[in-house]
All heavy atoms as a GROMACS GRO file, in nm:
protein
  548
    1MET      N    1  -0.992   2.609   1.871
    1MET     CA    2  -0.932   2.723   1.806
    1MET      C    3  -1.005   2.746   1.674
    1MET      O    4  -0.981   2.680   1.575
    1MET     CB    5  -0.784   2.699   1.782
    1MET     CG    6  -0.702   2.677   1.909
    1MET     SD    7  -0.529   2.647   1.872
    1MET     CE    8  -0.475   2.814   1.856
    2LYS      N    9  -1.092   2.839   1.678
    2LYS     CA   10  -1.173   2.868   1.562
    2LYS      C   11  -1.088   2.930   1.451
    2LYS      O   12  -1.007   3.017   1.473
    2LYS     CB   13  -1.284   2.966   1.601
    2LYS     CG   14  -1.385   2.987   1.494
    2LYS     CD   15  -1.499   3.072   1.543
    2LYS     CE   16  -1.601   3.091   1.433
    2LYS     NZ   17  -1.712   3.173   1.477
    3GLY      N   18  -1.109   2.881   1.329
    3GLY     CA   19  -1.041   2.936   1.214
    3GLY      C   20  -0.899   2.884   1.192
    3GLY      O   21  -0.833   2.924   1.098
    4VAL      N   22  -0.852   2.795   1.278
    4VAL     CA   23  -0.717   2.741   1.262
    4VAL      C   24  -0.729   2.602   1.200
    4VAL      O   25  -0.802   2.516   1.249
    4VAL     CB   26  -0.644   2.731   1.399
    4VAL    CG1   27  -0.511   2.664   1.382
    4VAL    CG2   28  -0.629   2.869   1.460
    5HIS      N   29  -0.660   2.584   1.090
    5HIS     CA   30  -0.660   2.455   1.022
    5HIS      C   31  -0.518   2.402   1.016
    5HIS      O   32  -0.427   2.474   0.980
    5HIS     CB   33  -0.714   2.469   0.879
    5HIS     CG   34  -0.854   2.517   0.874
    5HIS    ND1   35  -0.961   2.436   0.895
    5HIS    CD2   36  -0.905   2.641   0.852
    5HIS    CE1   37  -1.072   2.507   0.884
    5HIS    NE2   38  -1.040   2.632   0.859
    6MET      N   39  -0.503   2.279   1.055
    6MET     CA   40  -0.371   2.216   1.048
    6MET      C   41  -0.365   2.133   0.921
    6MET      O   42  -0.458   2.061   0.889
    6MET     CB   43  -0.346   2.127   1.169
    6MET     CG   44  -0.331   2.204   1.297
    6MET     SD   45  -0.290   2.097   1.435
    6MET     CE   46  -0.128   2.041   1.388
    7GLN      N   47  -0.256   2.146   0.851
    7GLN     CA   48  -0.234   2.064   0.734
    7GLN      C   49  -0.106   1.986   0.755
    7GLN      O   50  -0.009   2.037   0.810
    7GLN     CB   51  -0.221   2.151   0.608
    7GLN     CG   52  -0.348   2.218   0.569
    7GLN     CD   53  -0.331   2.296   0.439
    7GLN    OE1   54  -0.221   2.316   0.391
    7GLN    NE2   55  -0.440   2.339   0.383
    8TYR      N   56  -0.109   1.862   0.711
    8TYR     CA   57   0.012   1.782   0.717
    8TYR      C   58   0.010   1.688   0.598
    8TYR      O   59  -0.093   1.659   0.539
    8TYR     CB   60   0.024   1.705   0.848
    8TYR     CG   61  -0.086   1.606   0.873
    8TYR    CD1   62  -0.071   1.474   0.835
    8TYR    CD2   63  -0.205   1.644   0.935
    8TYR    CE1   64  -0.172   1.382   0.856
    8TYR    CE2   65  -0.306   1.553   0.957
    8TYR     CZ   66  -0.289   1.422   0.918
    8TYR     OH   67  -0.389   1.331   0.939
    9GLN      N   68   0.128   1.642   0.565
    9GLN     CA   69   0.142   1.553   0.451
    9GLN      C   70   0.222   1.432   0.496
    9GLN      O   71   0.324   1.446   0.564
    9GLN     CB   72   0.214   1.626   0.338
    9GLN     CG   73   0.226   1.545   0.213
    9GLN     CD   74   0.288   1.626   0.100
    9GLN    OE1   75   0.308   1.745   0.111
    9GLN    NE2   76   0.320   1.560  -0.007
   10VAL      N   77   0.176   1.316   0.458
   10VAL     CA   78   0.246   1.193   0.491
   10VAL      C   79   0.291   1.129   0.360
   10VAL      O   80   0.211   1.107   0.270
   10VAL     CB   81   0.153   1.096   0.568
   10VAL    CG1   82   0.224   0.965   0.596
   10VAL    CG2   83   0.104   1.159   0.696
   11ASP      N   84   0.420   1.102   0.350
   11ASP     CA   85   0.473   1.038   0.231
   11ASP      C   86   0.472   0.888   0.254
   11ASP      O   87   0.567   0.831   0.308
   11ASP     CB   88   0.614   1.090   0.203
   11ASP     CG   89   0.673   1.032   0.075
   11ASP    OD1   90   0.601   0.962   0.001
   11ASP    OD2   91   0.792   1.056   0.051
   12LEU      N   92   0.363   0.824   0.213
   12LEU     CA   93   0.349   0.681   0.237
   12LEU      C   94   0.455   0.600   0.165
   12LEU      O   95   0.498   0.495   0.214
   12LEU     CB   96   0.209   0.634   0.192
   12LEU     CG   97   0.091   0.686   0.272
   12LEU    CD1   98  -0.039   0.639   0.210
   12LEU    CD2   99   0.100   0.642   0.416
   13LEU      N  100   0.499   0.647   0.049
   13LEU     CA  101   0.596   0.569  -0.027
   13LEU      C  102   0.736   0.571   0.034
   13LEU      O  103   0.824   0.501  -0.012
   13LEU     CB  104   0.599   0.617  -0.173
   13LEU     CG  105   0.470   0.592  -0.250
   13LEU    CD1  106   0.481   0.644  -0.392
   13LEU    CD2  107   0.432   0.445  -0.250
   14SER      N  108   0.755   0.649   0.140
   14SER     CA  109   0.885   0.649   0.208
   14SER      C  110   0.890   0.541   0.317
   14SER      O  111   0.996   0.516   0.373
   14SER     CB  112   0.914   0.786   0.269
   14SER     OG  113   0.826   0.812   0.376
   15ARG      N  114   0.778   0.478   0.344
   15ARG     CA  115   0.773   0.371   0.445
   15ARG      C  116   0.815   0.239   0.382
   15ARG      O  117   0.798   0.217   0.263
   15ARG     CB  118   0.633   0.362   0.501
   15ARG     CG  119   0.597   0.487   0.581
   15ARG     CD  120   0.459   0.491   0.636
   15ARG     NE  121   0.401   0.362   0.665
   15ARG     CZ  122   0.270   0.339   0.666
   15ARG    NH1  123   0.186   0.436   0.639
   15ARG    NH2  124   0.224   0.221   0.693
   16PRO      N  125   0.870   0.146   0.461
   16PRO     CA  126   0.916   0.018   0.404
   16PRO      C  127   0.803  -0.074   0.357
   16PRO      O  128   0.822  -0.153   0.265
   16PRO     CB  129   0.995  -0.047   0.517
   16PRO     CG  130   0.951   0.022   0.641
   16PRO     CD  131   0.904   0.159   0.602
   17ALA      N  132   0.686  -0.062   0.418
   17ALA     CA  133   0.573  -0.148   0.380
   17ALA      C  134   0.442  -0.074   0.405
   17ALA      O  135   0.436   0.016   0.487
   17ALA     CB  136   0.576  -0.278   0.459
   18LEU      N  137   0.339  -0.116   0.330
   18LEU     CA  138   0.209  -0.051   0.337
   18LEU      C  139   0.100  -0.156   0.352
   18LEU      O  140   0.114  -0.270   0.306
   18LEU     CB  141   0.182   0.027   0.207
   18LEU     CG  142   0.284   0.134   0.171
   18LEU    CD1  143   0.267   0.176   0.026
   18LEU    CD2  144   0.270   0.253   0.263
   19SER      N  145  -0.012  -0.117   0.412
   19SER     CA  146  -0.126  -0.208   0.424
   19SER      C  147  -0.198  -0.217   0.290
   19SER      O  148  -0.178  -0.134   0.200
   19SER     CB  149  -0.223  -0.157   0.530
   19SER     OG  150  -0.289  -0.040   0.484
   20ILE      N  151  -0.282  -0.318   0.277
   20ILE     CA  152  -0.362  -0.332   0.155
   20ILE      C  153  -0.449  -0.210   0.135
   20ILE      O  154  -0.463  -0.160   0.023
   20ILE     CB  155  -0.447  -0.461   0.160
   20ILE    CG1  156  -0.356  -0.584   0.157
   20ILE    CG2  157  -0.547  -0.464   0.045
   20ILE    CD1  158  -0.430  -0.715   0.173
   21THR      N  159  -0.507  -0.158   0.242
   21THR     CA  160  -0.592  -0.040   0.232
   21THR      C  161  -0.514   0.080   0.181
   21THR      O  162  -0.562   0.154   0.094
   21THR     CB  163  -0.655  -0.008   0.369
   21THR    OG1  164  -0.733  -0.120   0.411
   21THR    CG2  165  -0.743   0.116   0.363
   22GLU      N  166  -0.393   0.099   0.231
   22GLU     CA  167  -0.310   0.212   0.185
   22GLU      C  168  -0.275   0.198   0.037
   22GLU      O  169  -0.283   0.295  -0.039
   22GLU     CB  170  -0.183   0.223   0.270
   22GLU     CG  171  -0.211   0.267   0.412
   22GLU     CD  172  -0.093   0.249   0.505
   22GLU    OE1  173  -0.010   0.158   0.485
   22GLU    OE2  174  -0.084   0.328   0.600
   23VAL      N  175  -0.237   0.078  -0.004
   23VAL     CA  176  -0.204   0.055  -0.146
   23VAL      C  177  -0.327   0.076  -0.232
   23VAL      O  178  -0.320   0.136  -0.340
   23VAL     CB  179  -0.144  -0.086  -0.167
   23VAL    CG1  180  -0.124  -0.116  -0.314
   23VAL    CG2  181  -0.011  -0.099  -0.092
   24SER      N  182  -0.440   0.031  -0.184
   24SER     CA  183  -0.566   0.051  -0.256
   24SER      C  184  -0.594   0.200  -0.279
   24SER      O  185  -0.632   0.241  -0.389
   24SER     CB  186  -0.680  -0.014  -0.176
   24SER     OG  187  -0.804   0.014  -0.233
   25GLN      N  188  -0.571   0.280  -0.176
   25GLN     CA  189  -0.594   0.424  -0.188
   25GLN      C  190  -0.493   0.490  -0.280
   25GLN      O  191  -0.528   0.577  -0.360
   25GLN     CB  192  -0.589   0.488  -0.050
   25GLN     CG  193  -0.705   0.448   0.037
   25GLN     CD  194  -0.691   0.493   0.182
   25GLN    OE1  195  -0.585   0.538   0.225
   25GLN    NE2  196  -0.798   0.481   0.257
   26ILE      N  197  -0.368   0.449  -0.273
   26ILE     CA  198  -0.264   0.507  -0.358
   26ILE      C  199  -0.291   0.477  -0.505
   26ILE      O  200  -0.279   0.564  -0.591
   26ILE     CB  201  -0.125   0.454  -0.318
   26ILE    CG1  202  -0.083   0.511  -0.182
   26ILE    CG2  203  -0.020   0.487  -0.424
   26ILE    CD1  204   0.038   0.442  -0.121
   27LEU      N  205  -0.329   0.353  -0.534
   27LEU     CA  206  -0.345   0.310  -0.673
   27LEU      C  207  -0.486   0.329  -0.727
   27LEU      O  208  -0.509   0.316  -0.847
   27LEU     CB  209  -0.304   0.164  -0.688
   27LEU     CG  210  -0.160   0.130  -0.651
   27LEU    CD1  211  -0.135  -0.019  -0.666
   27LEU    CD2  212  -0.063   0.210  -0.737
   28GLY      N  213  -0.581   0.355  -0.639
   28GLY     CA  214  -0.719   0.369  -0.684
   28GLY      C  215  -0.781   0.237  -0.726
   28GLY      O  216  -0.868   0.233  -0.813
   29LEU      N  217  -0.735   0.129  -0.664
   29LEU     CA  218  -0.787  -0.004  -0.693
   29LEU      C  219  -0.859  -0.056  -0.571
   29LEU      O  220  -0.832  -0.014  -0.458
   29LEU     CB  221  -0.672  -0.099  -0.729
   29LEU     CG  222  -0.588  -0.061  -0.851
   29LEU    CD1  223  -0.467  -0.152  -0.863
   29LEU    CD2  224  -0.672  -0.065  -0.977
   30SER      N  225  -0.949  -0.151  -0.591
   30SER     CA  226  -1.024  -0.206  -0.478
   30SER      C  227  -0.936  -0.296  -0.392
   30SER      O  228  -0.832  -0.347  -0.436
   30SER     CB  229  -1.144  -0.286  -0.527
   30SER     OG  230  -1.100  -0.409  -0.584
   31TYR      N  231  -0.981  -0.316  -0.269
   31TYR     CA  232  -0.913  -0.406  -0.175
   31TYR      C  233  -0.897  -0.544  -0.237
   31TYR      O  234  -0.790  -0.604  -0.233
   31TYR     CB  235  -0.995  -0.411  -0.046
   31TYR     CG  236  -0.931  -0.487   0.067
   31TYR    CD1  237  -0.853  -0.422   0.160
   31TYR    CD2  238  -0.952  -0.624   0.081
   31TYR    CE1  239  -0.795  -0.491   0.267
   31TYR    CE2  240  -0.894  -0.694   0.186
   31TYR     CZ  241  -0.816  -0.627   0.278
   31TYR     OH  242  -0.759  -0.696   0.382
   32GLN      N  243  -1.006  -0.594  -0.297
   32GLN     CA  244  -1.002  -0.728  -0.356
   32GLN      C  245  -0.907  -0.736  -0.476
   32GLN      O  246  -0.841  -0.838  -0.496
   32GLN     CB  247  -1.144  -0.773  -0.398
   32GLN     CG  248  -1.231  -0.806  -0.280
   32GLN     CD  249  -1.170  -0.915  -0.192
   32GLN    OE1  250  -1.114  -1.012  -0.240
   32GLN    NE2  251  -1.180  -0.896  -0.062
   33THR      N  252  -0.897  -0.630  -0.554
   33THR     CA  253  -0.803  -0.628  -0.666
   33THR      C  254  -0.660  -0.637  -0.615
   33THR      O  255  -0.578  -0.711  -0.670
   33THR     CB  256  -0.821  -0.502  -0.753
   33THR    OG1  257  -0.953  -0.504  -0.808
   33THR    CG2  258  -0.718  -0.494  -0.863
   34ILE      N  259  -0.630  -0.566  -0.508
   34ILE     CA  260  -0.497  -0.573  -0.448
   34ILE      C  261  -0.470  -0.715  -0.400
   34ILE      O  262  -0.363  -0.771  -0.424
   34ILE     CB  263  -0.481  -0.471  -0.333
   34ILE    CG1  264  -0.504  -0.328  -0.381
   34ILE    CG2  265  -0.344  -0.487  -0.266
   34ILE    CD1  266  -0.408  -0.280  -0.488
   35ARG      N  267  -0.568  -0.777  -0.334
   35ARG     CA  268  -0.552  -0.916  -0.288
   35ARG      C  269  -0.525  -1.010  -0.404
   35ARG      O  270  -0.439  -1.098  -0.394
   35ARG     CB  271  -0.678  -0.962  -0.213
   35ARG     CG  272  -0.709  -0.893  -0.082
   35ARG     CD  273  -0.619  -0.938   0.027
   35ARG     NE  274  -0.624  -1.082   0.043
   35ARG     CZ  275  -0.635  -1.145   0.158
   35ARG    NH1  276  -0.645  -1.076   0.269
   35ARG    NH2  277  -0.634  -1.275   0.165
   36ARG      N  278  -0.598  -0.993  -0.514
   36ARG     CA  279  -0.575  -1.078  -0.632
   36ARG      C  280  -0.434  -1.059  -0.687
   36ARG      O  281  -0.367  -1.155  -0.724
   36ARG     CB  282  -0.678  -1.049  -0.741
   36ARG     CG  283  -0.814  -1.113  -0.717
   36ARG     CD  284  -0.903  -1.107  -0.839
   36ARG     NE  285  -0.936  -0.971  -0.878
   36ARG     CZ  286  -1.035  -0.899  -0.828
   36ARG    NH1  287  -1.113  -0.951  -0.735
   36ARG    NH2  288  -1.058  -0.778  -0.871
   37ARG      N  289  -0.390  -0.935  -0.691
   37ARG     CA  290  -0.256  -0.907  -0.745
   37ARG      C  291  -0.147  -0.960  -0.652
   37ARG      O  292  -0.040  -0.997  -0.700
   37ARG     CB  293  -0.242  -0.760  -0.774
   37ARG     CG  294  -0.336  -0.723  -0.890
   37ARG     CD  295  -0.315  -0.589  -0.945
   37ARG     NE  296  -0.411  -0.571  -1.055
   37ARG     CZ  297  -0.417  -0.465  -1.129
   37ARG    NH1  298  -0.333  -0.365  -1.109
   37ARG    NH2  299  -0.504  -0.456  -1.226
   38ILE      N  300  -0.174  -0.965  -0.524
   38ILE     CA  301  -0.081  -1.029  -0.431
   38ILE      C  302  -0.074  -1.178  -0.463
   38ILE      O  303   0.034  -1.237  -0.472
   38ILE     CB  304  -0.123  -1.007  -0.284
   38ILE    CG1  305  -0.102  -0.861  -0.244
   38ILE    CG2  306  -0.047  -1.101  -0.191
   38ILE    CD1  307  -0.165  -0.825  -0.110
   39SER      N  308  -0.190  -1.240  -0.483
   39SER     CA  309  -0.195  -1.386  -0.504
   39SER      C  310  -0.125  -1.429  -0.633
   39SER      O  311  -0.075  -1.541  -0.641
   39SER     CB  312  -0.339  -1.437  -0.501
   39SER     OG  313  -0.410  -1.393  -0.615
   40VAL      N  314  -0.118  -1.341  -0.732
   40VAL     CA  315  -0.048  -1.377  -0.857
   40VAL      C  316   0.096  -1.326  -0.859
   40VAL      O  317   0.166  -1.340  -0.958
   40VAL     CB  318  -0.124  -1.329  -0.983
   40VAL    CG1  319  -0.260  -1.395  -0.992
   40VAL    CG2  320  -0.136  -1.178  -0.989
   41GLY      N  321   0.139  -1.265  -0.748
   41GLY     CA  322   0.278  -1.225  -0.736
   41GLY      C  323   0.313  -1.086  -0.785
   41GLY      O  324   0.431  -1.052  -0.794
   42GLU      N  325   0.214  -1.004  -0.819
   42GLU     CA  326   0.244  -0.868  -0.866
   42GLU      C  327   0.294  -0.778  -0.754
   42GLU      O  328   0.368  -0.684  -0.780
   42GLU     CB  329   0.120  -0.806  -0.930
   42GLU     CG  330   0.088  -0.863  -1.066
   42GLU     CD  331  -0.028  -0.792  -1.132
   42GLU    OE1  332  -0.038  -0.669  -1.121
   42GLU    OE2  333  -0.110  -0.860  -1.196
   43PHE      N  334   0.253  -0.807  -0.630
   43PHE     CA  335   0.300  -0.732  -0.514
   43PHE      C  336   0.364  -0.830  -0.418
   43PHE      O  337   0.309  -0.936  -0.389
   43PHE     CB  338   0.185  -0.659  -0.443
   43PHE     CG  339   0.123  -0.550  -0.525
   43PHE    CD1  340  -0.010  -0.557  -0.560
   43PHE    CD2  341   0.196  -0.439  -0.566
   43PHE    CE1  342  -0.069  -0.456  -0.636
   43PHE    CE2  343   0.138  -0.339  -0.641
   43PHE     CZ  344   0.006  -0.348  -0.676
   44LYS      N  345   0.480  -0.795  -0.366
   44LYS     CA  346   0.550  -0.878  -0.268
   44LYS      C  347   0.508  -0.834  -0.128
   44LYS      O  348   0.499  -0.715  -0.099
   44LYS     CB  349   0.702  -0.861  -0.282
   44LYS     CG  350   0.755  -0.891  -0.420
   44LYS     CD  351   0.738  -1.036  -0.455
   44LYS     CE  352   0.794  -1.063  -0.593
   44LYS     NZ  353   0.732  -1.172  -0.660
   45THR      N  354   0.483  -0.932  -0.043
   45THR     CA  355   0.438  -0.902   0.093
   45THR      C  356   0.540  -0.948   0.196
   45THR      O  357   0.618  -1.040   0.172
   45THR     CB  358   0.303  -0.969   0.124
   45THR    OG1  359   0.319  -1.111   0.113
   45THR    CG2  360   0.195  -0.922   0.030
   46ALA      N  361   0.535  -0.883   0.311
   46ALA     CA  362   0.617  -0.925   0.424
   46ALA      C  363   0.562  -1.058   0.476
   46ALA      O  364   0.442  -1.083   0.465
   46ALA     CB  365   0.612  -0.818   0.533
   47PRO      N  366   0.649  -1.142   0.530
   47PRO     CA  367   0.601  -1.269   0.583
   47PRO      C  368   0.492  -1.247   0.689
   47PRO      O  369   0.501  -1.156   0.771
   47PRO     CB  370   0.726  -1.330   0.648
   47PRO     CG  371   0.841  -1.263   0.580
   47PRO     CD  372   0.793  -1.126   0.546
   48HIS      N  373   0.387  -1.328   0.682
   48HIS     CA  374   0.276  -1.317   0.775
   48HIS      C  375   0.208  -1.452   0.788
   48HIS      O  376   0.229  -1.541   0.705
   48HIS     CB  377   0.174  -1.211   0.727
   48HIS     CG  378   0.114  -1.244   0.595
   48HIS    ND1  379   0.179  -1.221   0.476
   48HIS    CD2  380  -0.003  -1.301   0.563
   48HIS    CE1  381   0.103  -1.262   0.376
   48HIS    NE2  382  -0.008  -1.312   0.425
   49SER      N  383   0.129  -1.468   0.891
   49SER     CA  384   0.054  -1.592   0.907
   49SER      C  385  -0.075  -1.564   0.982
   49SER      O  386  -0.087  -1.465   1.053
   49SER     CB  387   0.137  -1.695   0.984
   49SER     OG  388   0.164  -1.649   1.114
   50GLY      N  389  -0.170  -1.650   0.961
   50GLY     CA  390  -0.297  -1.639   1.033
   50GLY      C  391  -0.366  -1.506   1.019
   50GLY      O  392  -0.389  -1.458   0.909
   51ASN      N  393  -0.396  -1.445   1.132
   51ASN     CA  394  -0.471  -1.320   1.135
   51ASN      C  395  -0.382  -1.196   1.128
   51ASN      O  396  -0.431  -1.086   1.150
   51ASN     CB  397  -0.556  -1.313   1.262
   51ASN     CG  398  -0.667  -1.416   1.261
   51ASN    OD1  399  -0.695  -1.476   1.159
   51ASN    ND2  400  -0.727  -1.438   1.375
   52GLN      N  401  -0.254  -1.212   1.101
   52GLN     CA  402  -0.166  -1.096   1.095
   52GLN      C  403  -0.202  -1.007   0.977
   52GLN      O  404  -0.245  -1.054   0.872
   52GLN     CB  405  -0.020  -1.139   1.082
   52GLN     CG  406   0.037  -1.201   1.206
   52GLN     CD  407   0.183  -1.238   1.186
   52GLN    OE1  408   0.224  -1.276   1.079
   52GLN    NE2  409   0.259  -1.226   1.293
   53LYS      N  410  -0.182  -0.879   0.997
   53LYS     CA  411  -0.207  -0.781   0.892
   53LYS      C  412  -0.109  -0.804   0.777
   53LYS      O  413   0.010  -0.825   0.800
   53LYS     CB  414  -0.187  -0.641   0.950
   53LYS     CG  415  -0.221  -0.528   0.858
   53LYS     CD  416  -0.204  -0.397   0.934
   53LYS     CE  417  -0.259  -0.282   0.857
   53LYS     NZ  418  -0.252  -0.158   0.935
   54ILE      N  419  -0.159  -0.803   0.655
   54ILE     CA  420  -0.073  -0.820   0.538
   54ILE      C  421  -0.011  -0.687   0.502
   54ILE      O  422  -0.082  -0.587   0.484
   54ILE     CB  423  -0.155  -0.875   0.418
   54ILE    CG1  424  -0.210  -1.013   0.452
   54ILE    CG2  425  -0.069  -0.879   0.292
   54ILE    CD1  426  -0.307  -1.068   0.350
   55LEU      N  427   0.122  -0.684   0.494
   55LEU     CA  428   0.193  -0.564   0.456
   55LEU      C  429   0.263  -0.587   0.323
   55LEU      O  430   0.329  -0.689   0.302
   55LEU     CB  431   0.296  -0.525   0.563
   55LEU     CG  432   0.237  -0.485   0.698
   55LEU    CD1  433   0.348  -0.459   0.798
   55LEU    CD2  434   0.149  -0.361   0.684
   56ILE      N  435   0.246  -0.493   0.234
   56ILE     CA  436   0.304  -0.500   0.099
   56ILE      C  437   0.430  -0.416   0.098
   56ILE      O  438   0.428  -0.300   0.140
   56ILE     CB  439   0.203  -0.448  -0.005
   56ILE    CG1  440   0.075  -0.531   0.001
   56ILE    CG2  441   0.265  -0.448  -0.145
   56ILE    CD1  442  -0.041  -0.472  -0.074
   57TYR      N  443   0.540  -0.474   0.048
   57TYR     CA  444   0.663  -0.398   0.040
   57TYR      C  445   0.644  -0.279  -0.053
   57TYR      O  446   0.595  -0.293  -0.166
   57TYR     CB  447   0.778  -0.486  -0.010
   57TYR     CG  448   0.825  -0.586   0.092
   57TYR    CD1  449   0.820  -0.722   0.065
   57TYR    CD2  450   0.874  -0.546   0.215
   57TYR    CE1  451   0.863  -0.815   0.158
   57TYR    CE2  452   0.917  -0.638   0.309
   57TYR     CZ  453   0.912  -0.772   0.280
   57TYR     OH  454   0.954  -0.863   0.373
   58THR      N  455   0.684  -0.163  -0.007
   58THR     CA  456   0.668  -0.040  -0.083
   58THR      C  457   0.743  -0.046  -0.215
   58THR      O  458   0.695   0.006  -0.316
   58THR     CB  459   0.715   0.081   0.001
   58THR    OG1  460   0.644   0.078   0.125
   58THR    CG2  461   0.688   0.212  -0.069
   59ASP      N  462   0.858  -0.112  -0.217
   59ASP     CA  463   0.935  -0.125  -0.342
   59ASP      C  464   0.851  -0.189  -0.453
   59ASP      O  465   0.861  -0.149  -0.569
   59ASP     CB  466   1.061  -0.209  -0.321
   59ASP     CG  467   1.168  -0.136  -0.243
   59ASP    OD1  468   1.155  -0.013  -0.223
   59ASP    OD2  469   1.266  -0.201  -0.202
   60SER      N  470   0.770  -0.288  -0.418
   60SER     CA  471   0.689  -0.354  -0.521
   60SER      C  472   0.578  -0.261  -0.570
   60SER      O  473   0.538  -0.267  -0.686
   60SER     CB  474   0.633  -0.487  -0.472
   60SER     OG  475   0.536  -0.472  -0.372
   61VAL      N  476   0.528  -0.173  -0.484
   61VAL     CA  477   0.427  -0.075  -0.525
   61VAL      C  478   0.491   0.028  -0.619
   61VAL      O  479   0.433   0.063  -0.723
   61VAL     CB  480   0.363  -0.004  -0.403
   61VAL    CG1  481   0.265   0.104  -0.447
   61VAL    CG2  482   0.296  -0.106  -0.313
   62ILE      N  483   0.611   0.071  -0.587
   62ILE     CA  484   0.681   0.167  -0.672
   62ILE      C  485   0.711   0.106  -0.809
   62ILE      O  486   0.692   0.171  -0.912
   62ILE     CB  487   0.810   0.217  -0.603
   62ILE    CG1  488   0.771   0.302  -0.481
   62ILE    CG2  489   0.898   0.297  -0.700
   62ILE    CD1  490   0.887   0.338  -0.390
   63LYS      N  491   0.753  -0.021  -0.811
   63LYS     CA  492   0.776  -0.089  -0.939
   63LYS      C  493   0.648  -0.095  -1.020
   63LYS      O  494   0.648  -0.074  -1.141
   63LYS     CB  495   0.831  -0.230  -0.915
   63LYS     CG  496   0.974  -0.233  -0.873
   63LYS     CD  497   1.021  -0.375  -0.849
   63LYS     CE  498   1.162  -0.376  -0.796
   63LYS     NZ  499   1.206  -0.513  -0.763
   64TYR      N  500   0.537  -0.124  -0.953
   64TYR     CA  501   0.408  -0.127  -1.021
   64TYR      C  502   0.374   0.010  -1.080
   64TYR      O  503   0.331   0.021  -1.195
   64TYR     CB  504   0.298  -0.172  -0.924
   64TYR     CG  505   0.162  -0.181  -0.985
   64TYR    CD1  506   0.123  -0.296  -1.051
   64TYR    CD2  507   0.075  -0.072  -0.981
   64TYR    CE1  508  -0.002  -0.304  -1.109
   64TYR    CE2  509  -0.050  -0.080  -1.040
   64TYR     CZ  510  -0.088  -0.196  -1.103
   64TYR     OH  511  -0.211  -0.203  -1.163
   65LEU      N  512   0.395   0.114  -1.002
   65LEU     CA  513   0.368   0.251  -1.050
   65LEU      C  514   0.455   0.288  -1.170
   65LEU      O  515   0.413   0.362  -1.256
   65LEU     CB  516   0.391   0.352  -0.937
   65LEU     CG  517   0.285   0.354  -0.827
   65LEU    CD1  518   0.333   0.438  -0.710
   65LEU    CD2  519   0.153   0.408  -0.881
   66ASN      N  520   0.577   0.235  -1.172
   66ASN     CA  521   0.668   0.264  -1.282
   66ASN      C  522   0.649   0.171  -1.402
   66ASN      O  523   0.722   0.181  -1.500
   66ASN     CB  524   0.813   0.256  -1.234
   66ASN     CG  525   0.848   0.369  -1.140
   66ASN    OD1  526   0.795   0.478  -1.151
   66ASN    ND2  527   0.938   0.342  -1.047
   67GLY      N  528   0.554   0.079  -1.392
   67GLY     CA  529   0.524  -0.011  -1.503
   67GLY      C  530   0.617  -0.131  -1.510
   67GLY      O  531   0.617  -0.203  -1.609
   68ASN      N  532   0.691  -0.158  -1.404
   68ASN     CA  533   0.784  -0.272  -1.401
   68ASN      C  534   0.723  -0.387  -1.322
   68ASN      O  535   0.783  -0.439  -1.230
   68ASN     CB  536   0.917  -0.231  -1.338
   68ASN     CG  537   0.984  -0.122  -1.413
   68ASN    OD1  538   0.975  -0.115  -1.535
   68ASN    ND2  539   1.052  -0.034  -1.342
   69GLN      N  540   0.605  -0.425  -1.358
   69GLN     CA  541   0.534  -0.530  -1.285
   69GLN      C  542   0.606  -0.660  -1.304
   69GLN      O  543   0.602  -0.750  -1.238
   69GLN     CB  544   0.390  -0.540  -1.334
   69GLN     CG  545   0.319  -0.409  -1.322
   69GLN     CD  546   0.189  -0.408  -1.400
   69GLN    OE1  547   0.130  -0.512  -1.424
   69GLN    NE2  548   0.144  -0.293  -1.439
   0.00000   0.00000   0.00000
């Protein structure tokens, strides 16, 4: 369909958890910076083990955005 453009918006902060990549894009920080901040407890993650994808609770990202680290 020539000339037809679809636009959509996804509200990532309405989801219960986000990937490291998504948080990196939202905050404009590198993947490794997000990993470091997870390791020092600035972001809370869902339980995971081994090769499972790390998911960061959205509430902790919102607290970070609001300056309540």
